[in-house]
C-alpha positions in Angstrom: 43.5 107.2 194.8 44.9 108.5 191.5 43.4 107.1 188.4 45.8 106.3 185.6 44.3 105.9 182.2 46.0 105.3 178.8 44.6 105.3 175.3 43.9 101.9 173.8 46.9 102.1 171.5 49.4 102.5 174.4 50.3 99.6 176.6 53.2 100.1 178.9 52.2 102.9 181.3 53.8 104.4 184.4 51.7 106.1 187.1 52.7 107.6 190.3 50.0 105.7 192.0 48.2 102.7 190.4 44.5 102.5 190.1 43.1 100.4 192.9 46.2 100.3 195.1 47.1 103.5 197.0 50.4 102.6 198.7 52.3 100.4 196.2 53.1 101.0 192.6 53.0 97.7 190.5 54.8 99.4 187.6 58.1 99.7 189.4 60.4 96.9 190.4 59.2 95.5 193.7 62.7 95.6 195.3 63.1 99.2 194.2 59.7 100.0 195.6 60.7 98.5 198.9 63.9 100.5 199.0 62.0 103.7 198.1 59.5 103.2 200.9 61.9 101.9 203.6 61.9 104.0 206.8 63.3 103.8 210.3 60.9 102.9 213.1 61.1 105.1 216.2 60.9 102.6 219.0 60.6 105.5 221.5 57.2 106.6 220.1 54.5 106.8 222.7 51.4 104.6 222.8 49.2 107.5 221.6 51.3 107.7 218.4 51.1 103.9 217.9 47.3 104.1 218.4 46.9 106.9 215.9 49.1 105.0 213.4 47.0 101.9 213.8 43.8 103.8 213.4 45.0 105.6 210.3 46.2 102.3 208.8 42.9 100.6 209.4 41.0 103.6 207.9 43.2 103.6 204.8 42.8 99.8 204.3 39.0 100.1 204.6 39.0 102.9 202.1 41.1 100.9 199.6 38.8 97.9 199.9 35.7 100.1 199.3 37.2 101.3 196.0 37.8 97.8 194.7 34.8 96.8 192.5 36.4 94.3 190.1 39.1 91.9 191.0 40.7 88.5 190.2 43.9 86.7 189.5 45.8 85.7 186.4 47.6 82.4 186.4 50.1 80.5 184.3 49.1 77.0 183.1 50.9 75.4 186.0 48.7 77.3 188.4 51.3 79.8 189.6 50.6 83.5 189.7 51.2 85.3 186.4 53.6 88.1 187.4 54.4 91.2 185.2 51.2 90.8 183.2 49.5 94.1 182.3 45.8 93.5 183.0 43.8 96.2 181.3 40.2 97.5 181.8 39.0 99.6 178.9 36.0 101.8 178.2 36.8 105.1 176.4 40.4 104.7 177.7 42.3 101.9 179.3 43.3 101.5 183.0 46.4 99.2 183.3 47.4 97.2 186.3 50.8 95.3 186.3 50.6 92.2 188.4 53.0 91.1 191.1 54.1 87.5 191.8 50.6 86.4 193.0 49.0 87.5 189.7 46.3 89.4 191.6 44.7 92.6 190.1 41.9 95.0 191.0 40.0 98.0 189.6 37.4 100.5 190.7 34.4 100.9 188.3 32.9 104.4 188.3 30.7 104.2 185.1 28.2 101.6 184.0 29.0 100.0 180.6 30.4 97.2 178.6 34.2 97.1 179.1 37.0 95.3 177.6 39.1 93.2 180.0 42.4 91.7 178.7 45.7 90.4 180.1 48.6 90.4 177.7 52.0 89.1 178.5 53.8 92.1 177.0 56.7 91.4 174.7 56.0 87.6 174.4 53.9 86.6 171.4 54.1 82.9 172.3 51.3 83.4 174.8 47.7 84.0 174.1 45.9 87.1 175.5 42.7 86.4 177.4 40.1 89.0 176.3 36.5 89.4 177.5 33.7 92.0 177.1 32.4 92.7 180.6 29.0 94.2 181.5 29.8 96.2 184.7 27.8 98.4 187.0 29.5 101.2 189.0 30.1 100.2 192.6 29.0 96.6 192.2 31.5 94.2 193.6 32.5 91.4 191.3 35.4 88.8 191.2 36.4 87.1 188.0 38.3 84.5 190.0 41.3 82.8 188.4 41.9 83.2 184.7 44.6 81.1 183.0 47.1 82.7 180.4 48.2 79.8 178.2 51.0 79.5 175.7 49.8 78.9 172.1 49.5 75.1 171.4 49.9 75.7 167.6 50.8 78.6 165.3 51.3 79.2 161.6 52.2 82.0 159.3 51.5 80.1 156.1 48.4 80.5 154.0 46.0 77.5 153.7 44.1 75.2 156.1 45.8 75.2 159.4 45.0 72.8 162.2 45.2 74.7 165.5 44.6 72.5 168.5 41.3 71.1 167.3 40.3 74.2 165.3 41.0 74.2 161.6 41.3 77.7 160.0 41.4 78.6 156.3 44.1 81.1 157.0 45.4 84.0 154.9 48.0 86.2 156.5 47.4 88.9 153.9 43.8 89.3 155.1 45.0 90.4 158.6 45.1 94.0 159.9 46.7 94.8 163.2 44.6 96.5 165.8 45.3 99.1 168.4 45.7 96.7 171.4 48.4 94.5 169.8 52.0 95.0 171.0 53.4 93.1 168.0 52.5 93.3 164.3 53.6 89.8 163.2 50.9 88.3 161.0 50.4 84.7 162.2 47.5 82.6 163.5 47.8 80.8 166.8 45.4 79.0 169.1 45.0 77.1 172.3 41.9 75.1 173.1 40.7 75.7 176.6 38.7 73.5 179.0 35.2 75.0 179.3 35.2 73.9 182.9 38.6 75.5 183.6 39.8 79.0 184.7 38.4 81.0 181.9 37.3 84.4 180.9 33.6 85.2 181.7 31.1 85.0 178.9 28.8 88.0 179.6 26.0 88.3 177.1 26.3 84.7 175.8 23.3 82.4 176.5 23.5 78.7 176.3 26.1 76.1 177.2 29.7 76.8 176.3 31.2 73.5 175.0 34.3 74.8 173.1 36.7 77.7 173.7 39.8 78.8 171.9 42.1 81.7 172.7 43.6 83.0 169.5 46.4 85.2 168.2 48.4 87.1 167.2 46.3 89.1 169.5 44.0 91.9 168.2 44.2 91.4 164.5 41.1 91.4 162.3 40.6 89.4 159.2 38.9 90.7 156.1 37.4 88.5 154.7 36.8 86.5 157.9 38.3 83.0 158.0 36.3 79.8 157.5 36.6 77.3 160.4 36.1 73.6 160.9 35.8 72.0 164.4 35.6 68.3 165.4 32.2 68.1 167.0 32.8 64.6 168.3 35.9 65.8 170.2 33.6 68.3 171.9 31.3 65.5 172.9 28.5 66.6 170.6 26.1 64.2 169.0 25.3 64.1 165.3 22.8 66.7 164.4 23.5 69.0 167.4 22.9 72.7 166.5 25.7 75.1 167.6 26.3 78.8 167.5 29.7 80.3 167.1 30.7 83.5 168.9 33.9 85.6 168.3 35.0 88.2 170.8 35.0 91.6 169.1 38.0 93.6 170.3 36.8 96.8 168.6 33.3 97.3 170.1 33.8 95.1 173.2 31.1 92.5 172.5 30.6 88.9 171.4 29.7 88.7 167.7 27.5 85.8 166.7 29.4 84.8 163.6 27.6 81.7 162.5 25.4 78.7 163.2 25.8 75.1 162.2 24.7 71.5 162.8 27.1 68.7 163.6 27.3 66.8 160.3 29.5 63.7 159.9 30.9 64.6 163.3 32.1 68.0 162.1 31.2 71.7 162.5 31.9 73.9 159.5 31.1 77.6 159.4 32.1 80.1 156.7 33.5 83.5 157.8 33.3 82.7 161.5 36.6 84.0 162.5 37.0 87.8 162.2 39.0 88.7 165.3 42.1 86.9 166.7 40.8 87.0 170.3 38.5 84.2 171.5 36.2 81.8 169.7 33.4 80.0 171.5 31.1 77.2 170.5 27.7 77.2 172.3 24.8 74.8 172.4 21.2 75.7 173.5 
């Protein structure tokens, strides 16, 4: 199979053959693909030819399956497959995979390392972009299962304290700098609170129990100085005095940054400078 890689700053890529799928190009319109690959079937072919064809097909299928190390499916909030989403796996460069109607995607992994996995709905800034650092081993099979791509529950482009679906952010649009993975440079803050028991990104490298998750945007902006946050600990089911740790997904070095610790006080969690990247924010207890 041909590997198609793009630099992190480029997003819409076209490859003759997509990585992880040898016979079908997910970058082209599926009806167009069907027209391009349509062929007549010779009903007069002898049984030997049919047998050879079956054998070749089986061999190709087995070969493709062997080359799939990382796989999963992206879904909309109603549970349907998220079509036309550019799932990307990045190390030194990015490998894109455009999903079809089922939302499924797959990659081969040839190098050990900590990768960035993200799934933007290109051209639509009303949707959050799931992002996760992944610790991967070459040739090791892994499925991420279903991962939901939600619309933002709340957004704001105004400076000041902004309540974003259970997360209050002391927001300053002038502090934002757009990163190389963003497809839009609009400076706003958006968030959606996710169910920790739902179809989420994995949390490689985070120890403890995840009790709160927010997907943030506009995707791949960094804040300097980082924003202060306040979270309703009672709404997360946390008792008074419970210690928590805040993690923020770092889209620059593909890791989870521990950005602060706090104790639930008067039902609230308050952490200064906890939000540096508009990616994912996670609350963890021991």
